[in-house]
C-alpha positions in Angstrom: 0.0 0.0 -0.1 1.5 3.3 -0.9 2.0 6.0 1.6 0.2 9.4 1.3 2.2 12.3 0.7 2.0 14.9 3.3 1.9 18.4 1.4 1.9 20.3 4.9 4.8 22.3 5.9 8.1 20.7 7.6 7.0 22.7 10.6 3.3 21.6 10.6 4.7 17.8 10.2 6.4 18.4 13.4 3.9 19.7 15.2 1.4 16.7 13.9 3.1 14.2 15.7 1.6 15.6 19.1 -1.6 14.2 18.3 -0.3 10.6 18.3 1.3 11.0 21.5 0.1 9.5 24.9 -0.2 12.6 26.3 -2.7 13.8 24.0 -4.6 11.0 23.8 -5.1 11.3 27.6 -6.5 15.3 26.9 -8.5 14.0 24.4 -10.2 11.6 26.3 -10.5 14.0 29.3 -12.0 16.7 27.2 -14.3 14.1 25.5 -15.6 12.8 28.7 -16.3 16.6 30.1 -18.0 17.6 27.2 -19.8 14.8 25.1 -21.9 16.6 22.8 -20.5 18.5 20.2 -20.9 22.1 21.1 -21.6 23.9 17.5 -24.2 20.9 17.0 -25.5 21.7 20.6 -25.7 25.5 19.5 -28.2 24.4 16.6 -30.3 22.6 18.9 -29.1 19.0 17.7 -27.6 16.5 19.9 -24.7 15.0 18.5 -21.6 12.9 20.3 -18.4 14.7 20.0 -15.3 13.0 18.3 -12.9 15.6 18.3 -10.8 17.9 20.9 -10.8 20.7 19.2 -8.1 23.6 20.2 -10.8 26.6 20.1 -8.1 29.0 19.3 -5.7 27.9 16.7 -2.1 26.9 18.0 0.0 27.4 15.0 2.7 24.9 16.5 3.1 26.9 19.7 3.9 24.1 21.8 2.1 25.5 25.2 -0.7 26.4 23.2 -1.3 23.1 21.9 -1.4 21.5 25.5 -2.9 24.1 27.5 -5.8 24.5 25.1 -8.7 26.0 25.7 -10.5 23.2 24.2 -13.7 22.1 22.9 -15.8 19.2 21.7 -16.7 18.9 18.5 -18.2 16.1 16.1 -15.9 15.5 12.8 -18.2 17.0 10.4 -18.3 20.3 12.5 -14.4 20.3 13.2 -13.5 19.5 9.6 -16.1 21.7 7.7 -17.4 24.5 9.8 -14.8 25.1 11.9 -11.8 24.9 9.3 -14.0 27.3 7.0 -14.3 29.9 10.0 -10.2 29.9 10.5 -9.6 30.0 6.8 -12.0 32.4 5.5 -13.2 34.4 8.9 -16.9 33.5 8.9 -19.3 30.6 8.7 -21.4 30.6 5.3 -24.1 28.5 6.9 -27.6 30.1 6.6 -30.5 30.4 8.4 -34.3 29.6 7.5 -34.7 32.8 6.3 -31.9 32.0 3.4 -30.1 34.7 5.2 -26.4 33.8 6.7 -26.6 32.9 10.3 -22.7 34.2 11.2 -22.5 38.1 12.2 -19.2 38.5 10.7 -20.7 37.4 7.4 -19.5 40.2 4.7 -24.0 40.0 3.8 -24.5 41.2 7.8 -21.9 44.1 7.6 
């Protein structure tokens, strides 16, 4: 089986290793035990089990921020979709029942 090439920078590849340590597994387990439901789904009135211990503020390789958090529990869908979108472009593109963006930071709401 061929290994997938990691297109991340050397710096990102270095801190990605932290996610495979026993210390991170323990941090993740403690977070998910303390907050077992996805925080973003709960805000929308949905009850979805969390599977990801997310850094609320991106650590960007800062080791102290990586280990100390703050953290939140998210489902994989919210972590890999909504959360990363907000980090990438600065706002969520999700719309409400009225068809208008729900995120106050969305350009349409400025």
